[in-house]
N, C-alpha and C positions, 0 to 999 in steps of 0.2 A: 687290037687298036681301039682307041677312044673315038667318040664321035668327032673329036677335034683332029683325028688322024695321027695322034701321037701315042707311042708305046708307053707302058707303065713306067713310073719314075720312083727312085728311092729319095727320101728326104732324111738327112742325118741331123737330128735335133728336133725335138717336139716342144720347144719353148714357144714363145709368142709368135715369132715369124714362121717357124716350121708348121705350127698348128694352123695358123691362118692360111698359109700357102696350100696346105693339104685340103682345106675346106674349099678354097677358091678353085683349085684344080678339079676336085671331085665334082663340084657343081657344073664343070664343063665336060664331065664324062671321062676324065683321065684317072686311071687307077694309080694309087699312091701307097707306098709302104714307108711308114715313119719308123726310124730307129732312134731310140732315146736312152741315154745312159742312166738317167734317174729312174726312181720308182714312179709308178703311176701317180701323178699329182692329185688325182681324184680320190686317192686312198692314203696318201702320205702327207706328212707335215711339210711346209715350204722349206727349201734349202736355206740354211743359215749363210749370211754373208752377202746374199743377193739383195738388191734394192727391193724393199717391200712394196712401195707404191711408185707410180710413174705418172708423168703428165701426158694426157691424151689431148691432142689438138686436132684441127680440122682435117689435116692430111690423113692421120690415122683413122679418124671417124669415117672419112669417105671410103677408105678401104674396107672397114667393117660393114658399112652400109652395102657395099658391092657384094660382100660375102653373106648378106642377109641376116646378120646377127646383132644389129644395133639394139633391137628391142630387148634382147637378153642381156646385153652389156649395160644398158642405161641404168638399171638399178644399182650397179656397182660404182657409179660415178658420183663425185662431189664437185660441184662447180667452184672454181676459183676465179674471182673477178679481177684480181690484181695482186701486186706485191704489197704485203704489210711490212713496212720497214720499222725495225726496232733500233733506235739510236742508243748510244751509250748512256744517255741521260734517263732512259726508260720511256721516252716519248715515242709514240707510234704514229705512222701516217700511211694511208692506203694510196698506192700508185696504181690506178686502174690500167689494165693491159691495153684497152682500146677505148673508143668513145661511143660505141654502139652496144646495146644490151646483149647482143649475141656474141660479142667479142670477148670470150672467156675461154679458159682452158679447164681441164677436168683431171682431178686426182683419181687414179684407179689402182686397185691392188693387183700386183703382178700375178699372184697365185690364183686369185678368183678369176681374173681375165683368162689366164692360161687354161683353167679348168673348163670354162665355158667354151673356148675355142676347140679343145679336144673333144668335149661332149658333142659339139655340133659336127665336127669332122667325122667322127666314127658313126654318126647316124647314116652316113653314105656307105653303101655296100662295097664301094671300090676303095675304101680306106682301111688299111691295117696299121695298128700301132704296136710295136714291140718294145716294151720297156726293159730296163736293166741291160741294155745292149751298148756296151762301151765301144766306140769307134776307135780302132787302133791305127787307122790310116787308109789312104787310098793309093793304089798303084795304077796310074793312068796308062803306063806302057803295057802292063799285063792285063789291064782292064779288070782289076780286082778291088773290092772293098772289103776290108778286114774288120771283123767284129768279135767281141768277147761277151758271152753271157755271164753277167756278174753273179748270178746265183749258182751256176754250175761250174763256172770257170772255163767252159768249153769255148774254143775259138773256131770260127768258120769264115769262109770267104764266099762272097757272092759277086755277080757281075756288077761292075761299077757303072757302066753306061745304061741309062743316064742317071746321074745322082746330083741332087742339089744339096749343098751343105749350108745349113742354117744353125751350125753348132757354136755360134757366138764368137766373142772377141778372142778366145783362146782356142779357136778351131783346130781340131786334130786333123781334119781333112786338109786345111790350108797348110799346116805344119809339115805334113808328109809330102805334099806337092812341092813345097819350097825346098825341102831336104833333097828331093829328086832333081832340083834345078829347073822345074817346069814353070815356076813363077817366082817373083821377088816380093819380099815383104819388108816394109819399114815400120817399126813401132816407135812412135814418138811419145815417150812417157813424160808426163808433167812431173815437176818436182814437188807437187802437192798430192797428198793422199786424202782418203776420206774414212770416216767411221760413223756407223749408224747408231742412233740412240732413240729414245722414245719419250713422248709426253703422254702419260696415261689420262683417261677421262677424269674429270673433276666433278664429283657429285653426279655422275652419270651422263655428263655432257662434255663437249669439247672445251678444253681449258683456255683456248685461244679462239679468236674469230674463225669460224668454220669455213667461210667462203673466201679464203685467201691463201696464198703461198707466203709463208712468213720468212723473212730474211733479216738476219742480224749482220749487216755489212760492216766489216772492220778493216777495209783497205787491203791488206795482204791476205786476208782469210775471211771466212764467213760461216755462220750456222744457218741452216734452213729447216723448215718444218712443213710437211704436207699432211692434210687431213685424211683420216681413214673413216670408213663407214661404221666402225665400232666405237666412235667418239674419241679415239686416240689420235695422235700425230706421230708420224715418222720423222725424226729429226736427223740431220746429217751435218757433221762438222767437216769442212774442207779446210785443210791446213798444210803448211809446208812440212816436208818430211824431216828436214834438218834446219837448224838455226835457233835464234833466240826465242822466237815464238813458233814452235813446231811440235810435231808429235814426239820427236826425240827428246824434247825438253819436258815432256809430260810422263816421266817414268815412275812417278809415285802418286799415291792417292792425294797427298798434300799438294803436289804441284798441279794436279788436275783441278782440285777444289779451288785453289787460288786463281788459276787461269780463268775458269768459268765464272768465279765470283767477280773478277775484274772486268771481264769482257762481255758476259751475258748474264748480268745480275738478275734481270727480270725473268729469265728462263729457268734459273736454278731452282726456285721453289716449285716449279711445275715438273721437275724431273727427279722424283724421289729416289730412283735407283741409278742416278747418274754415275757414281763411282763404280758400282758393280758392273753396269753395262759397259763402261769405258774399259774396264779390265777384261771383260769376257769377249766383247765383240771384236771381230777381225778388223784389221786396218787394210783397206783396199787401195789398189793403185788406179790411176787415171791415165788414159792415153788415147792416141789416135792411131788407127791401123791403116796403112796405105798398101794396097796389093795390086800387082800388075803381072799378068792379066787376071781377071776374075774367073775365066772359064778356059777349059782345055778341049777344043775340037768337038764340042757337043757331048763330051763324055761326062764332064763334071762342071758345076757352076757354084761359085761362092756367092752367097746372098746375105744382105743385112750386115750385122756386126762381123760375121766371118770374113766379109770382103772389105768393110769400111767402118769399123767401130769408131765412135767419136766420144768426146767427153760430154758429160750430161748437162752442161750449163745452158743449153737452149731448149731442153726438154724435147729433143727431136730424134733421139736414137731409135726408139720404138716407132715413131711416126715415119721416119725415113725407111726403116725396114718394111713397114706395112705398105709404103708406096712402092718399094721394090716388088713386093708380092703382087700387088694389084696390077702393076705394069706387066709382070711376067705372065700373069693369067690372061691379060688382054692380048699379049703377043701370041699366046697359044691359039687364039681365034683367027690370027692372020697368017700363021706359018704352020707347015705340016711336018717340020723336023726340028728336033731339039737343038741341033747345031746352030740353026738360024735364030731360034728363040734365044738361046744363051748369048750369042754374039750381039744381037740387037739389044738385049737387056743391058749388057755392059756399055754398048755405044751410047745408048740413051740416058743411062743413069749415072755414069761415071762423072760427068761435069757437075751434076747436082750433088753427088756424094762429096766431091771435093769442096764444093761451095759451102755445104752445111758444116763440114768439118772445120773450115776456117771461121765461120760465124759462131759456132759453138765455143771455140777458144776465145774469141773476142767478147762473147757475152759473159764470160767469167769475170773479166775486168769490170764490166758494167755492173754486174750483180754485187760484187764485193766492195766496190769503190764508187763508181761514177753515179750511182743512183742517189747519192747524197750531195753531189757536186752542184753548185749553183749554176754553172755554165751548162751542164747536162740538162738540168731541169728547165732552164730557159729555152734551150734549143728544142727540147721535147714539146714545150708549149707552142713554139713556132711551127713545129712539124704538124701538130694536131690542127692548128689553124689552117695550114696549107691543105691538109687532107679535107677539111670542111669546104674550103673554097674550090679545090681542084680534085674532087674524088676520082675522076677518070684519069688523072695523071700522077698524083702524089699520094702514096700510101707509105707510112713509116716502115722501115725495114722489118722491125719486129713483127708488125702486123702482117706484112707480106708473108713472112715465114709461118706464123702461127694460125692466121685466119683466112688465107687465100691459097688453097691448094691448086688453084688454076694457074698460079704464078710459080714456075719452077724455081728451085733454090738458086740456081745459077743466075737467073734473071733478077731475083731478089738481091743477091750480092752485087750484081752490076748496077742496078738502079739505086741500091742503097749507097754505093760509093758516090754516085752523082748527087744524090740528095744530101749526103753529109757535107760535101763541098758547098752546095747551095745554102745549107743552113749556116755554115760558118760565115758566108758572105752576108747573110741577112741579119745575123746576131750582132746588134750594135751595143751590147753591154747591158748592165743592170738598169732597169727602169726605162729603157728605150724601146719603143715599138719598132718592128721592122718596117721598112719602106714598102708600102703595098704595091706601088707601081713597079718597083724593082723586082718584087717577089713574082708578080704576074709575068714580067718579061723573062726572068730566069726560068721559071717553071715551063713556060710555053716553048722557050728555045731549047731547053736541055732534056725535057721529059716528054717523049712522045706519048700519045694516048695508049692506055693499057688495053690490050686485046681481051 
């Protein structure tokens, strides 16, 4: 038994969530065995097709601070102060994320972050990591977890109880439990896919403004680019699967060149291997996973993407998973059995997981379209003004999600809906200032003080 009174636990998946969770639990004296299908990322090249860099925000940083690793992570980060919008004309404009110097998000390389988390986890004697272990599924009724060693091909079974599955959106553990009728899963796929491309360094430096997330919003689709520490950018095209402007319409090098030349003319000169990368790189799917329940009687728990994968348009998938990890670790200090810990984790986190899933979908429309809309920009300025006047009552929804980890996602969604209605009532059209007295009345009536 650990000093927390809990027996050792299996974690399936040593990606970002699994590695952080192992570290958090080990710091509480809980023994952990991590089972990972991939090779040791400290010795192997990153897996192709997975996003190279991610957006780290306040929620994720708070979890990393609780794990005691922020000082090791900080050199991996590049500050992004806002969205750099690239219009069809080639004009650019920076839309800052917030109005305070600290209201920024951070680009971080997935592979580098994963490596640091694993290195820190294995420094604890209670953590074992077994790589090249493919999970074949879980049998909750027989209490067995099935694994295959990918080097030898040998299969083995171990006791399932207790196991935490952090094996991602395509979770093998979740799939086996669903097949056994122990939980239900709904996967809502977008009709838009994505493809990763790259913007290499230019004369040894970043070819675009380094401290921004670049967006080429085009209404029904968009291109984005996040900075990397090697002076490159990782670019991602989000585009419909089928239709006139779609991946299906880009079947030849000529069609790809024509499409990018028309839609992203200023980006093309910065992407010398555009046609080669477009042909080589996989086309990924985007979707939201809804699972009920997340846990089975203290035997097995789904956590992070395995339970509630979301689309990437709010930059919160990793951050939400890290919040899951931090909360689970906190619960191990309050409860002495895994069944209670697992049940409480689901009870407390489910409303927030559902809220960020909804907000992530809504943010896609904002990123690819609304950011250039005059009404959106007008209401954004009203919102920033209200935040300055009433900082204890009004915080824009985006800021609540990205910069205020003390505000749960569900509360950000609820208050955000009230604030959106309020902004509609205060927006009097182009050139007109909002009524200051009405603004004060509405804010004080509808928005209680933030705790």
